[in-house]
N, C-alpha and C positions, 0 to 999 in steps of 0.2 A: 504495499500498500506506499509507503512511505516511496517508490520509484517512482508510483499513479503521479503524487504531488509535484515531484521531481522541484525544482530550484523555485519553481515560477509559482508552486504551491506554499513553499515558508517564507515565514520573516527574515525579509533584511536588512530592512530599514530600522533595526532599533537601535533607539537613543542609549547611547554609553554616558557611565559616569565613572569620576575618578577614585580608589576608595583610598586609595595610597598604595607604590609600586607595580606592579608588571602582570601581579597573579593575579590582583584583588579589582578586575574591573568587576562594575557590574550594567546589566544590560537590562534596559527595561521594555518589557513587549507587548507591541504593538497589536490588537486586533483585530481580527477579520475577520468584517461584519455577515462574509458568505461561513461560516465555518458553526458549524452547529458546534455548542457546550462541549456536547462528549467528546465527537477533533480535537478540543484544542486540549482538553483532561490527558487525552489519548498520546499527544503530541509532548506534551507536557511531561510524562513518563521517560523515553526518551532524554531527553533534556538533562533530567537529575540521572542516571543512569550515569549518562558525557562525564555528568561532573567527580559522580561517586568514581570513576574509571581513571579521572587524572589526578584524581586523591589518594588516590588505592597506592599502600608500601608494594602495591604487588604489581603493577606498571614500573617497574626497568627504566624505560623508554621515554624518559617526558623530554623529548622533542619537540617544537610544534607548536603551535598558540595551546594555551591553557585554557583550560574551561571558566567561562565565565560564572557568575552569579546571574540566574534570572529571577527575573521580577515579570507579574502583571500589570502589566498598564491601564488605565483607564481608556486612554487613546486607542480613539480608530485608527488605521493604515490607511492613508487619501489614497491610493495607488492601488490598492488591493489586485492582483494577477489571479485570477482563479483559471487554472487546469482544465481543460476539456476531460470529458468521460468519464465522471469521478460517480464513485454511487452514490442514487440517492440521499441517504443520507447522512451525508459529508456536509450537505447544507443545513443550515440555519434555516426552517420555517417561512415563520416570517418575511427574511431576505429573500428566500427562492417564492413566495407567492408572489410579493412586486417587483419581479422582471417578470419581462415582456415578454409572451409566446417564443416571436422570431429568433428571441438571442440565449432563449433555454434549447429551441433548438439546431440554432446554426451555432451556437459555440460553447454553450455547456453541456450538452449533451448526455445527459445522467445514463447510465445503469442503473435496470431495474433492481437491481443485483440488490441490495441489506449486505456493507460489511461487518464484522463482527468486529469493533473496537476495540478490545481486550489483550491484557500480557498477563503474560505465565505466568503462575505466581512467584517460580522461582526467578525470574526477571523485576517483577515486583518489589521481589526481598531486597535483590543483591540497589534496585534505585532509593534504598532507603536506608545505605547505611551511614554515610556518612553521616 
């Protein structure tokens, strides 16, 4: 499912706030109006797991960008790019109803198959270890 969202469907316009030091930057997530709350919660677990992994002593190779603390903000992304062909339950119901039928048919082209936005228990346990 992450591949279906692709770069287009991920937050790329997060605000960065310095907390002191290269390893202590914080991102404030901007909301995507089109996403259902279920999708947002599901994606947050990946953020948390990445943060846990980077701070784990089990990870010997510490090269690359450090995981940033991510917090929810109240601002909406001003330029949400909505990927095509996503399952119907990706979309916030109110947002979807407000879209023009032509936009839904020509761009969104939602799949009628519903995706089960869950993580297995081991992954969930891992994502709260920090």
